[in-house]
N, C-alpha and C positions, 0 to 999 in steps of 0.2 A: 544498396543495403547488402552487406555481406552475409553469407549463411550463418557465420558465428553468431550473428547478433540474433538470430531467430531460433536456432537449434533446441534450446530448452523449452521454448514455448511450444513449439510444433511437436515435441516428443510427448507432450500430456495427451490424455484422452480428451477427445472433443475439444482441444485447443484451437478450433477455427474461429476467427474472430469476424464478427459481422455488425453491421448496422441494423438496429431494430426499426422495422417498419411497423407502423400502427394506423389503424383505420382512421380515425378521427384526429390524430395528432403525431406529428413526426418529430423525433428527438434527434437533433443534428450532433449532439455532443459538444465538447469543448476541445480547443486544439492546444497542444503544448509544443508544436513545432516552431513557434516563435515568440516574440514578446508584445504581439498585438492584443489589445484589449479583448476580454472573452465576450463572444457574441452570444446572444440570448439562446438558451438551450432549447426552449419551446418557442417556435416562431409565433409572433403575434401576441407573446406575453408580454403586458406593460412593463414589469419590473424585471430587473435583472439580477433580483436578490436570489441567492441560492435556494433559500427557504421556501420561496414562492415557486421556483422551478421544480423543487422536490415534491411540493404539495400538488403541482400540476399532472403528476403521473403516479400510477400505482405500482411502477417498477422499482426494484431495489437499486439504491442509488448511493453515490459517495460524493463528498465534497473533497476533491482531490488535487493537490497542487505539487509541482515538481519546480524548486527554484522560484517560487511565487507565481508561476503560471499554472493556469487550470481551471477548474470549476466543477460543475456537477457532471459525473459520469454514471452511465447505466449498467448494470450487470449484464454482460453478453453472454457468458457461458459458465457452467460450474461442473466440476468433476470431484466428488468426495468433499474435501475440505478445502480445495483449491477453487478459488473464484478468479474470472477473468474480466477485466474492465477495459473498454475500447473507447479511445478519443475520436473526435472528428476526423482527424488528420490520419487515423489508422494506427497511431501509437497505442501500444497495449502495455497493461500492467497486471500481473498475477500475485495474488494473495494467498498465502497458506495458512489457513485459520485466522485471517485478518491480518497477517504479519507479511511484510514484503518479501517476496520470493523471487521474481524476475520481471524483467521488462523488455520492450522491443520498440524501434522506432523513434525513440527519444534521442536527444543529442548526444547523451552518455546513458549506457544502460546496465542494469543488473543482469548478468547471464544466468546466474545460479545461486541459490543459497542453501546450505545445510547446516542444521544444528545437531549437536551430539553431546554426550556426557564426556566427563574427563578422561575416559578411556577410549572415546572415538566412536562408541556405539550411537546409533541412531535413536533420538528421544521417542519414546512411545507417547509421551505427554508433552506438549509444549510448556516452555517456562512459565508463561503468562497464566497457565491453567493449575500451576503448583503453587504451595505457599510462598511467602516472601523470602527474600535472600537466597535466590536459586542461581546456582553456578551452572555453566555450560560453556559449550565451545560453538563457535561460529565459522564456518568457511564459506568464502563468498568469492565468485567470479565476476568481473566486470569489464565493460569496454568503454574507455574514454573517447572524448570527441576526435581524437586525432586517429582512431581506429584501432589503437592498441589495446591488447586483451591483457588484463591483470588478474592475478590470484592472491588472495589473502586470508590469513588465519588470525582469530582473536579469541582470548579467554574473556569470557562474558559473566557480568553479575546483574540480576535483575532484583532490584530491592523496591518492594511496595510499601507506601505508607499505610499504616494500619487504619486510620479513620478514612472513609470515604468522603468525597467532596461533591458538591453539585456542579455538574459541567452542562452548559449550554450547547446543544447539538441543533442542526439545522431545523428539525421538525419537533424537538422535543428537549427537556432537560432531564438528567439522570444523575443519581448518587454512583459516582465512580471512584475506584481506587487509582491513585496516581503511583505509577511504577517508572522508576529510573533506571535506564539500562545503560551500563558501562561497558565499552568494548575496548579491551587492551590488545592492540594489534602486535603481531609478532615483530614488526619493524620498529616498535618503540612508539608508535602513534596511539592517541586516546580519541575515540569518539563516543558521544552520548546520545541517547535517545529517550524519549518519553512515551509510555504506553498507558492508556486510561481503559482501565477493565471493570467489568461488572463484579462486584464482590461476591455474588452469590455462585457464578459459575466461570469466572475468568474470562468471558467473552470480551474480546477486544472491541471497543466503540470509537477510539481515536488513538492515532499514531503520529510522533513526528520523530523522524530519524534520518541520520546522515549515513548513508549505507557503505561508504568506505572513506577514508582520509581524504580530505579535499573534495569530496564528492558534493553534489547538490542535495539540498534539504528536500525530502520528500516527506509530506503531510498530508493526512485525510481524516475525515470524520464520517461516521455512518449517518447518512440522510435518512433513508428508509431501509430498514434491515431485510435481510434475506433469511 
């Protein structure tokens, strides 16, 4: 593992990732390091259903997948609006206010994500916390499976449907607004994502996104909120 793959995560306060040990129950996490079927998150649990797994623990959790691999993950650490999630094989993902910020230990990794306004100023309020049809810029660094580092910029538009719709989540169902994110990259590529947010405060409850052109799909749903 190269230092470049980790520097953004290690530079964050309290970004020390760990496995959570519990007295009566051990959560082993899920592995994204290969294509093997997901092992049970809670040893001894009869069902491999994510909803059952999330219900078996009181810890904040996500149903998280990268390129179709993944499962239930537990909140490992939090610093401000940045949350850190660790998988069984020590792969880690950081979300900023519920939006993909960085990762480490995956086959391909997001190194850093920055959002700004049209003049390059850092946004005080994330686009999903604002009214519909919000324009912004995205700047991202990533590392592909060959070890090469890449940098890309995109002009972005987040367009949210006015009427919320009911969405089934692992432990509940909620009325959420569907927001469509379009990223027009400087090299001419276009990628799309979908964000499901609470209409009352803009909190993200589910996301599906391709972080860079040709990259794997990252998707997650909140199982137990934090």
